[in-house]
C-alpha positions as CSV (number, residue, x, y, z in Angstrom):
1,X,1.6,-19.4,-13.7
2,X,2.1,-19.9,-10.0
3,X,4.1,-16.7,-9.6
4,X,1.5,-14.7,-11.5
5,X,-1.1,-15.9,-9.0
6,X,0.4,-13.7,-6.3
7,X,0.7,-10.5,-8.3
8,X,-1.2,-7.4,-7.2
9,X,-3.6,-5.5,-9.5
10,X,-1.9,-3.5,-12.2
11,X,-2.9,-0.1,-10.8
12,X,-1.3,-0.9,-7.4
13,X,2.1,0.1,-8.8
14,X,1.0,3.5,-10.0
15,X,1.2,5.4,-6.7
16,X,4.3,5.8,-4.6
17,X,6.2,8.6,-2.9
18,X,10.0,8.9,-3.3
19,X,10.2,12.2,-1.3
20,X,11.8,12.2,2.2
21,X,12.0,16.1,2.5
22,X,15.8,16.0,2.9
23,X,16.5,18.2,-0.1
24,X,15.7,21.8,-1.1
25,X,12.9,20.8,-3.5
26,X,9.9,18.4,-3.1
27,X,8.3,17.7,-6.4
28,X,4.5,17.3,-6.4
29,X,4.2,18.7,-2.9
30,X,2.5,22.0,-2.2
31,X,3.5,23.9,0.9
32,X,1.4,26.7,2.4
33,X,1.2,28.7,5.6
34,X,4.5,28.4,7.6
35,X,5.5,25.1,6.0
36,X,8.9,25.0,4.4
37,X,11.9,22.7,3.7
38,X,14.8,23.3,6.0
39,X,17.5,22.5,3.3
40,X,19.6,24.3,2.3
41,X,19.1,27.4,4.5
42,X,18.9,25.6,7.9
43,X,20.2,22.2,7.1
44,X,22.6,20.9,4.4
45,X,21.2,19.6,1.2
46,X,20.3,16.0,1.7
47,X,19.9,16.4,5.4
48,X,16.8,18.5,5.6
49,X,13.3,18.1,7.1
50,X,9.8,19.3,6.3
51,X,9.2,22.0,8.9
52,X,5.5,22.9,9.3
53,X,5.7,25.5,12.1
54,X,8.3,27.6,14.0
55,X,7.4,30.3,16.5
56,X,4.3,32.4,17.3
57,X,0.8,31.8,16.0
58,X,1.5,29.6,12.9
59,X,0.0,26.8,11.0
60,X,1.5,25.0,8.1
61,X,0.3,22.4,5.6
62,X,2.0,20.2,3.0
63,X,-0.1,18.4,0.4
64,X,0.9,15.7,-2.1
65,X,-0.9,16.6,-5.3
66,X,-0.9,13.2,-6.8
67,X,-3.9,11.0,-6.1
68,X,-4.2,7.3,-5.3
69,X,-7.2,5.0,-5.5
70,X,-9.1,4.1,-2.3
71,X,-9.3,0.6,-3.8
72,X,-5.5,0.2,-3.2
73,X,-5.3,1.3,0.4
74,X,-2.2,3.1,1.7
75,X,0.6,2.7,4.2
76,X,3.0,5.5,5.1
77,X,5.9,5.5,7.6
78,X,7.5,8.8,8.7
79,X,9.8,10.2,11.3
80,X,8.5,13.1,13.3
81,X,9.6,15.7,15.8
82,X,6.9,17.3,17.9
83,X,7.4,20.7,19.4
84,X,7.3,21.5,23.1
85,X,5.9,24.6,24.9
86,X,2.9,26.4,23.3
87,X,2.5,23.9,20.4
88,X,-0.7,22.2,19.5
89,X,-0.4,19.1,17.3
90,X,0.9,17.5,14.1
91,X,-1.6,15.6,11.9
92,X,-1.5,13.4,8.9
93,X,-4.7,13.6,6.7
94,X,-6.5,12.3,3.7
95,X,-8.9,14.3,1.5
96,X,-10.9,13.6,-1.6
97,X,-8.6,13.4,-4.6
98,X,-10.6,16.2,-6.3
99,X,-10.1,18.6,-3.5
100,X,-8.1,21.8,-3.6
101,X,-6.5,22.1,-0.2
102,X,-5.7,25.4,1.5
103,X,-5.8,26.9,5.0
104,X,-5.9,30.4,6.3
105,X,-4.0,32.1,9.1
106,X,-4.6,30.6,12.6
107,X,-7.1,32.4,14.8
108,X,-5.9,34.8,17.5
109,X,-6.6,32.4,20.3
110,X,-7.2,28.8,20.9
111,X,-8.0,27.2,17.6
112,X,-11.6,26.2,17.1
113,X,-10.9,24.5,13.8
114,X,-8.7,21.6,15.1
115,X,-5.3,22.8,13.6
116,X,-7.1,24.0,10.4
117,X,-8.2,20.5,9.6
118,X,-12.0,21.2,9.8
119,X,-11.4,24.2,7.5
120,X,-10.2,21.8,4.7
121,X,-12.9,21.1,2.2
122,X,-13.6,17.5,1.2
123,X,-11.6,16.1,4.1
124,X,-12.0,12.4,4.9
125,X,-9.8,11.5,7.9
126,X,-7.1,13.2,10.0
127,X,-4.8,11.5,12.5
128,X,-3.2,13.8,15.0
129,X,-0.1,13.3,17.2
130,X,-1.7,15.6,19.7
131,X,0.7,17.3,22.1
132,X,-1.7,19.7,23.8
133,X,-5.0,18.0,22.9
134,X,-6.2,20.8,20.6
135,X,-7.2,18.3,17.9
136,X,-9.2,16.0,20.2
137,X,-11.2,18.5,22.3
138,X,-15.0,17.9,22.3
139,X,-16.5,21.2,23.5
140,X,-16.4,24.8,22.6
141,X,-13.5,25.6,24.9
142,X,-10.3,23.6,24.2
143,X,-8.8,24.5,27.6
144,X,-11.5,22.7,29.6
145,X,-11.9,19.5,27.5
146,X,-8.8,18.9,25.5
147,X,-6.9,15.6,25.4
148,X,-3.2,16.2,25.6
149,X,-0.6,13.6,24.7
150,X,-3.0,11.6,22.7
151,X,-3.5,10.1,19.2
152,X,-6.8,11.4,17.9
153,X,-8.7,10.6,14.7
154,X,-11.2,13.0,13.2
155,X,-13.3,12.4,10.1
156,X,-15.8,14.4,8.1
157,X,-17.1,17.0,10.6
158,X,-18.5,20.4,10.0
159,X,-16.3,23.5,10.8
160,X,-16.1,24.5,14.5
161,X,-18.2,21.5,15.5
162,X,-18.0,20.4,19.1
163,X,-18.7,16.8,18.1
164,X,-16.4,14.1,19.5
165,X,-13.7,12.7,17.3
166,X,-14.0,9.3,15.7
167,X,-11.4,7.9,18.2
168,X,-8.9,9.1,20.7
169,X,-6.2,7.2,22.6
170,X,-4.4,8.6,25.7
171,X,-0.9,7.2,25.3
172,X,-0.5,6.8,29.1
173,X,-3.3,4.2,28.8
174,X,-1.6,2.2,26.1
175,X,0.1,-1.0,27.3
176,X,3.8,-1.6,26.4
177,X,4.5,2.1,26.3
178,X,6.9,2.6,29.2
179,X,9.6,4.1,27.0
180,X,7.1,6.6,25.6
181,X,6.8,8.2,29.0
182,X,3.2,9.2,28.2
183,X,4.3,11.6,25.5
184,X,3.4,11.6,21.9
185,X,6.8,12.8,20.7
186,X,10.1,14.5,21.4
187,X,11.3,18.0,20.5
188,X,14.8,16.9,19.5
189,X,15.7,15.4,16.2
190,X,18.1,13.0,17.8
191,X,15.1,11.6,19.7
192,X,12.7,11.6,16.7
193,X,10.0,9.0,16.7
194,X,8.4,7.0,13.9
195,X,4.8,6.6,13.0
196,X,3.2,4.1,10.6
197,X,-0.4,4.7,9.3
198,X,-2.2,2.1,7.3
199,X,-5.5,2.5,5.5
200,X,-6.9,-0.8,4.3
201,X,-8.1,-1.2,0.7
202,X,-11.8,-0.5,-0.2
203,X,-13.4,-3.4,-2.2
204,X,-17.2,-3.4,-2.3
205,X,-19.3,-5.3,-1.5
206,X,-17.1,-7.3,0.8
207,X,-15.2,-4.3,2.2
208,X,-17.0,-1.1,1.3
209,X,-15.2,1.0,3.9
210,X,-11.6,1.1,5.0
211,X,-10.1,0.5,8.4
212,X,-7.4,2.6,9.9
213,X,-4.4,1.4,11.9
214,X,-1.9,3.7,13.7
215,X,1.5,2.5,15.1
216,X,4.2,4.4,16.9
217,X,7.8,3.4,17.4
218,X,9.2,5.3,20.3
219,X,12.7,4.2,19.5
220,X,12.6,5.8,16.0
221,X,14.4,2.7,14.6
222,X,11.5,1.2,12.8
223,X,11.9,-1.9,14.9
224,X,9.8,-1.1,18.0
225,X,6.3,-0.4,16.7
226,X,3.4,-0.4,19.2
227,X,-0.1,-0.5,17.8
228,X,-2.0,2.5,19.2
229,X,-5.1,2.2,17.1
230,X,-5.9,-1.2,15.5
231,X,-8.2,-1.5,12.5
232,X,-10.5,1.3,13.4
233,X,-13.8,0.9,11.4
234,X,-14.5,4.0,9.3
235,X,-17.9,2.9,8.1
236,X,-19.5,5.8,10.2
237,X,-17.4,8.4,8.3
238,X,-19.6,8.7,5.3
239,X,-19.0,7.9,1.6
240,X,-15.5,6.8,0.6
241,X,-13.9,9.0,-2.2
242,X,-12.8,7.1,-5.3
243,X,-9.3,8.7,-4.9
244,X,-7.4,10.4,-2.1
245,X,-4.7,13.0,-1.6
246,X,-2.6,13.0,1.5
247,X,-0.8,15.6,3.6
248,X,0.5,16.9,6.9
249,X,-0.7,19.9,9.0
250,X,0.4,21.4,12.3
251,X,-0.3,24.5,14.4
252,X,1.5,26.4,17.2
253,X,0.7,29.4,19.4
254,X,2.5,31.9,21.5
255,X,6.1,30.9,21.8
256,X,5.4,28.1,19.3
257,X,7.9,25.4,18.3
258,X,9.0,23.2,15.4
259,X,6.9,20.4,14.0
260,X,9.0,18.5,11.6
261,X,8.5,15.4,9.4
262,X,10.6,13.1,7.2
263,X,8.9,10.3,5.2
264,X,10.9,7.2,6.0
265,X,9.3,4.7,3.7
266,X,7.1,5.2,0.6
267,X,3.4,5.5,0.9
268,X,2.4,2.4,-0.9
269,X,-0.8,0.7,-1.9
270,X,-1.8,-2.1,0.5
271,X,-1.9,-5.3,-1.7
272,X,-5.3,-6.5,-2.5
273,X,-6.6,-9.3,-4.7
274,X,-8.3,-7.9,-7.7
275,X,-10.5,-9.7,-10.2
276,X,-7.5,-10.4,-12.5
277,X,-5.6,-12.0,-9.7
278,X,-8.6,-14.1,-8.7
279,X,-8.9,-15.4,-12.2
280,X,-5.3,-16.5,-12.2
281,X,-5.8,-18.2,-8.9
282,X,-8.7,-20.2,-10.3
283,X,-6.6,-21.3,-13.2
284,X,-3.8,-22.4,-10.9
285,X,-6.2,-24.3,-8.6
286,X,-7.6,-26.1,-11.7
287,X,-4.2,-27.1,-12.8
288,X,-3.4,-28.5,-9.4
289,X,-6.6,-30.5,-9.0
290,X,-7.6,-31.7,-12.4
291,X,-5.1,-34.3,-13.8
292,X,-6.2,-33.9,-17.4
293,X,-5.7,-30.1,-17.4
294,X,-2.4,-30.5,-15.7
295,X,-1.1,-32.9,-18.3
296,X,-2.4,-30.6,-21.1
297,X,-0.5,-27.6,-19.8
298,X,2.7,-29.6,-19.2
299,X,2.6,-30.6,-22.9
């Protein structure tokens, strides 16, 4: 009885990702644009990455087609390599579970659609590791008002909107980041960094909207996480879909560069107490506090 009291809801075990992008196939992932797996043509089988962009004007997107419940929440940890030179940003995003995600070719100039994110229908939230600041700019000209070397969050915004993002953090302003050297990432795999993104469970009426936390480990070991965004309230981001899909998107220009990802740990539901669990907790508390019931269950 006491062990059952700490179990999570039954549906919490239904969603997980066992794909690290190290092999030549990635079941349940749909890759479009420039996105591809580097194994076995570039890297050996078992040692590959998800490469979203290479050179020139490119964008790439990878979407996991299985859905998960917003009531479960989510946490994903991934290694990433961000390109140098004329490269824009890498972003992780969540969309409505009923959405069909696709992007077109990047525009022939500075992107006005924030990597292609604002062209995605039924988007909910996108978190960019923003090398050049193209995801976070707040006006019609990304050159004059971009936010380079930042972590930026965008929500449900109309295409080509100059509206400000939900939140943006300049990494040079984050305490405890001397080893990050003010940069969102590195262009070498040997110096890859690790990000961990957590979306809290949705549980009306007490928690009708999720919060978002973003952490970065500049050491890439999984042991040195620094919180960049802490429990960002998403209540201003509109209705919460019943289910989500997740994905990655990136864009480059001119000489371009590689944006690469490896999922390091499963995307897992964040544990939440459901009604069934609450019922078990009530029974356990009664057993511990009411002597007659305790004697009855012992017998």
